[in-house]
N, C-alpha and C positions, 0 to 999 in steps of 0.2 A: 525347756529340754527336759526331758524326764531320765531318769538314771539308768533305765534299762536300754533308752536310745543312744543315749551318751557311751553306755559301755559297749554297745554293739558297733558303733562308728569307730570307737578307739581299737576295738580288736580287729575289725575290718582293716584299720590303717596300718596295724600292727603285721599282719598277715601279707600286706602288699610288701611293706619292707622285707618282710622275711622271703617272700616270694623273688623279687630282686635280686637279695643276694644268692638264693639258692640259683637262681638261673645264671648267673655271672660266675658261679662256682662249678654248679654240676651240667645244666642246661634246662632249657625249657620244657623238654619233655617230662623230665622227672618232678618240676616245680609246677605244672599245669593244676593240679588239684589244689596247690596253696592260694593260686591266683582265684580260681572259682569259688572256694571257700571265702576268700575276701569279698568276691562280688557278692555272694548269697548273702553274707553278713551285711553288706551295703543296703542291699533292697530289704532286710528284713528292719534296718533302722529306719529306712524310707517308710515303711509300710506302718512301722510304729508313730511315726511323724504325722501319719495322715490320719490315725487313729486319735491321735491327741487334737488334732484341727477339728474333727468332727465333734469331738466331746465339747469342744469350745462352742462352735457353732449351734448345737443343741441349747446351750446353755444361753446364749443369748435370742435364740430363736424360739425360747419355751415361753416367753412372754409374750400373749396374744395381743396383737393390736386391734383397735375396732376399725373396721373398715367401713368406708361411707356407703351409705345405702343407695342404691343405682336403680337404673329400669331393670325390665326383665332380661335383656340381653346381657346386660353386664353382669348379673347374678349368676347366668348359665357359665359365662367365661370364667368369672372367680372360682366358681365351683369345678371347674374342668382341673384349674391349675393348682389345685390344693395338692 
């Protein structure tokens, strides 16, 4: 877990707690923006998580594997899947 993802996740949790408190004391109409901010920060943390996974996959898949030689039809299929 990267620092940016961790920070956004914890700030999102803090805004959820603040939003619940504001909902109990004032009402949901006033604290709606706090919940939306918390939700957007959560989505941002998920986005950062997906980017981390893509970087890891690129490192693993950057090593080229030798493919077995096949007939003409299998070569066409392999070229389409690249």
